[in-house]
N, C-alpha and C positions, 0 to 999 in steps of 0.2 A: 672110957670115952663116952661122952654124952650123946643122946640120940640126935641132938641138933648138929653135933660134929659129924656124925655119920651122914646125915642129910646133906650137909654142906659139901662133904667129900664126894658124895654121889652126884650132886648137882654140878659141882665143878668139873667132874668128868664129862657129864652130859654137855655142859657149855663148851668145853674144849673140843669135844668131838663135833659139835655143831659148827664151831668156827672153822674147823678143818674142812668139813663138808661144804660149807658155804664158799670157801675159796675155790673148790673144785667145780661147784655148780655154776659159778660166775661165768665160766667159759665152756660149760658142758654142751655137747651137741644137742640141738633142739630135738632131733629124732629120738635120742635116748630118753629125754624127758617125756616125750609122747608115748614111747614104749612102756615106760614105768607107770604112767597114768592108765593106759589101756590094760596093762597087767594087773594093776590094782583094782580096776573096775571089774575085770573078769573074776578075780579072787573074791571080791565082795559078793558077787552074785552066786558063785559056786559054793560059797560058805555061808550063805544067808541063814540056814537053819542054825548054825553055830552062833551067829550074831543074835538071832531071835532068842535062843536059849540064854545067852548072856544077858540080854535085855530083860528077860523074865526075872533073873536074879536082881537086877538093878531096880525093877519095879517093886519087888517085895521090900527091898531096902528103903526105897523112896516112900512107900506107904507106911513103913514102920517109923520113918522120920517125920511123918505127918505133912508131906508135901501137899500143896494146894492142887485142885483139879487142873488148873492151868499149867502148873509145873509138871504134873504127871503126864499131861498131854505132850509137853515138850520132850519128856524123857522117853515116851513110848515109840517103839519101832514096829513096823509091820512090813509086809512085802512091798507095798506101794512106796513106802518111805525109803526102803533099801534100794528099790528101783530108781527113785529120784536121786539118790546118792550116786548110783552107777551112771545114770544119764548125765549128772553134773560133772563127773570125772571125764566122761567121754567128750562132753561139750568143751571143757577146759582144754583137753588134749588137742582138739581141733582148732583152737584159737591160735591166732598169730603169736609167735614167740616175741615178747617185747624186748628181750635183752639184746643190746646192740643196735636197736632201731634208732635211726637218725631223726631227732625231733625237729631240729632246725640246722641250717647250714648257710654260711655266708663268707664272702671274701672281703678282706680289708685292703685299703690302699697300700699298706706296707707289703703286700704280697702274701700275707697269711691267709690260709683257709681254716675256718673254724667250724667244727661240728659239735652240736650238743646231742649226746646219745644216751639212751636209757641204760642204766646199770642197776643190779640188784641192791637192795638195802643191806643185806647181809644175813643176820640171824633174827628171826621173828619169834617172839614169845607169845603164845596164845593161852590165856587163862579163861576157862569157861565153865558154865554151870548147866546141868541138865541135858542139853541137846547133844546127844552123841554124834549126830550128823555133822557137827562142827569139825569133828576129827577128820572126816573125809574132805569137806570143803576147804578147811584151812590148809591141810596137808597138800592138796592138789594145787591150790592157788599159789602157795609159797614155792612149791617145786617148779611150776610153770614160769614163775617170775625169777627163778634162779636163786631163791633164798632157802636157807635151811630153817627149820622150824622146831621149836620145843613146845609140845602140847601138854598142858596141864588141865585135864578134864575135871569136872566136879566129882565129889565123892559118890554122889548118887548115880553117876553114869560110868563108874569106873570099869565095870566088866564089859559093857557095850563098846565103850571107846577103845578099850584094849583089843577087843576082837576086830574092830574096824582098822585100828592101827596095824595089826598083824597082816592084814590084806595089803595095805599100802607098802609095808616093808617087803612083802613078796614081790610086788611090782618093781620096786627099786632094785632088788637083788637080781631079778630076771633081766633088767635093763643094764646091769653093770654099773649102777650108780651107788654111791656110798649110802648104806642103810641109815647112817647118822643124819642124812638129809631131813628125815622126818622122825623125830624121837618123841616118845610118850613118857612122861614122868611116871615111874612105876610105884607110886605111893600116894595115899590119901593125905599124908601128913601136911599140915598147913605151912610147916617150915619151908617146904619146897617153893611155895608161892612167895614167901618173904625173900628167899634167895633170888628168885627171878626178878623181883622188883628192884633189887639192889645191884644186879649183875650188869652194870654199865660197860664192863670190859668184854662181856660175852654176848650180850643181847643188844640189838640196835633199836628195836621197836617192840613195845608191848601192846597187845590187842586184848582187852577184856570183853567177854561175851557173857552177860548175865544180868542180874538184877541191880538195883540202885546201890545196894550195900556193897557188892563186889566191885562195881565200877568206881564208886566213891573211894573205896579203899585203895584201889590201884592208882587213881588220879592223885590221891593225897601222898602216897608213899613211894611211888615209882621214881627211880633215879634215871630212867631212860624215857625217851619220848613215848607218848601214848596216843593211839588211834582209838577213839571211843565216843560214845554218847552216854550221858548219865541216865536220861529217861527218854521214852518215846511218847511225849504228850502231844498226840496228833489231833488236829482240829479239822472238821469239815464244816464249811460255811455254805449254806443254801441261800443264794442270792434271790432277789425279787424276780429276776428274769429266768430262774431255773425252770427246766422242764419237770413237770410233776412226777411222771413215771421214772425219769432218769434219776431225780433226786432220791426217790424212795429206794430204788435199786442200789444206788451207790452207798447210801448211809447204812443200809442193812448189811451189805457186803463188807463195808469198811469196819463195822463193829463185830459182826458175828462169824465171818468166815473162819478166822482163828483169833481168839481173844488174847492168847498168850504171847503174841509176837509184837515186836516194837512198832510195827506199822499199823496196829489196830487203832481205830479211832477212839479217842477218849472224851471228846467234847464236840457237841453239835451246836452250831450257831445258826439260827434261822432269822432271816430278814423279816421284820414286822409286816411289810407289805405282802410278802409271800404267805405268811401265816394268815393274814386277814383274808386273802383270796382263797387259800386252799385248806385252811383249818388244820387240825392236829394229826393229819394222816401219817406224818413221819414218825411222830411219837407213838402212835397206835401201832404202826408197822413194827417198831422195835419191841414194844410190849408184847405183841403177838408172837415174837420170836423168843420170848423169855428173858429179854433184857431188862434189867432194873434201870429205870430212867430217873435220875436225880435232877429234878426240874426246878428252874429258877423262876420265882415270881409268877407271872401269868401262866406259864406252862405248868406250874404245880397244881393248877385247877383241873387238869386233865385226869380223869379217873384212872387209877392204877399207878400213877407216878409217885415218887418220894420227894418231898421238898429238899432242895439242895442246900448245903451249908457252905460256908466260906472254904472249908477244907476240900470240897469237891472241885474247886477251881484250881487248875494246875496240878491235877493228880493223875498218876498213871495207875489205872485200875488193873489192867491185864486180866480182866474177868468179864462176865456178862453184865457189865455196868457201864453206863455212860452218863455224863452230865450234859444238860441242855439249857440254852438261854436264847432269848429273843434279842436282836440287835437292830439298830436303826441304820442300815446301810453298810456298805463295804468298809468304810473308814472306821466305824465302830468295831466291826469284826477284826480289822487289822490291829486296832488298839488293844483289843482283848487278847489276841494271839501274841502280840509283842510282850504283854504283861505276864501272861500265864504259860506261854509255850516253852518248849525245850529246844527249838530250832532243829527239830527232826523232820517232820513231814506235815504239810498242811494242804488241804484241797478246797477248791471252790467249784460249785456247781452253778453254772450260768450259761445262758445263750448269748449274752452280751459280751463281745470280745473286748471292748474298752475297759469294762469292769474287771474282766479276767486279767488284762494287762496291768491294771492298777494294783491288783492283788499280788501279781508276780513281781512288780517293780518295788513295792513298798514293804515286802516281807523278805527276810534274809535267812529263812530256814534252809537246811541243806537240800531238801526236796520240796518242790511246789508242784501241785497237780491241778489240772483244769478238766472237769468232767470225767474224773477217773477215781477209783477207790484207792485209799491210802494203803491198802493191802499190797499194792504193786511196789511198795518201797522195799525192794529186794534186788540184790545184784543179779540173781538169775533172771528175773523179769526185765532187767535192764540190758540183757544180752551179754552179761559178764560170765555166764556159766554158773557162778556161785559168788558168794561174798564172804570175806573173812570177818566182816562186821560193817556197821554204819558209823561214820564219824561226823560229828557236828562241829568240830573245831574249825578254825579258819586257815590252818597251816597245812600245806601239802595235800593230803588226802581229805576229801569231803564227800559226804553221801556214801553210797555203797563202795566199799573198798575191795576192788577186784585186782586182776593181774597188773594192770598198768599202774594202779595206785600203790602197789608194793615195790615199785622201782623209784630210784632217784635218777640223777643224770651226772655225767661228767663231760668235760670239754676236751675234744681232740683237736689239737692245733698243729697244722703242718705248714712248713715254710720251705725255702730253697736256699739255705745259707743265710736266712733273713736275720739281721741284727737291728737293734733299736738305736736310732740316732739320739 
């Protein structure tokens, strides 16, 4: 038997078990789901040293693979990040259970009562790189929304993700829910990914979390619907009416807080009139933080900058690098973002509300922000507890994908012997 045959057989079993678990989760008592999440959170914290030890193995593996500093940062766990996972599980546990919620209800002249209610999607497949915390976030969100999930973590996070998954399995067992509700693919073999992308009979939605290469592969080859964004090319536009101190605070945070996340700012647009009045302080503030500023035309005259090339426009750096350009007003900024953006997250800094309104109305990115850092492009910061990912498509889920976005709906129609004439 070929290795690929073994992988197919293993994955078919995982898919079958997930489908059976999803059928049970669709009507599971909300209190049992809460108990499973709390139990998982408790296990995460009590076993944190085991998780950290596993993470050390992954870090050694990642360094041997030559991962970039940004990728190593994504991979690294410490007590504060484990605490964040624990808090995320508890927050999701406390959220209102969406399954069965009536979204809309109306009566028809025929005597029919019609309700549109939330229902789980079924089985979610999550394929991710580096970030082991996705194991906890995705598992919790899928469970809360009544979905089974098949998790395929990156080869570099294999040990960390497995340790986290074991804690979630403990919570499920304690709550009397099927352990197959949250399954981890137990191999680094890429054939498992290929199986998931083609498993239209077992998986209802695929969510990729990772770099452009992974997401592009999934979008090209998946035979099931995909919730994803290809790149996070996030722009910050500093309008002529921007407050100087606010503008500096926002751009420094948007770029430097964490450079390896998809909400990190990759392009700075500065209004000419703002620059004429306030000078190069925004660029200088970034340089002072160690950011490499790839500056276009006039901005390239600022000492310490690097002249921008055409390749720097529309590029996701995921590093301490940002491109910068002067624009003549909000409409030119909008035009630039439409041309080079990825419809992920854009921010405007201005004290003029009509200008902010124009920015919001004429751009169609999944997330638009006014006087706030793009680093807030995160389901946890949106009050969702966590996110399974951010989607930039136009169908169903868009922006941070949380509990509600992992549900669909069905119509419940009631009559009283009602027949159609």
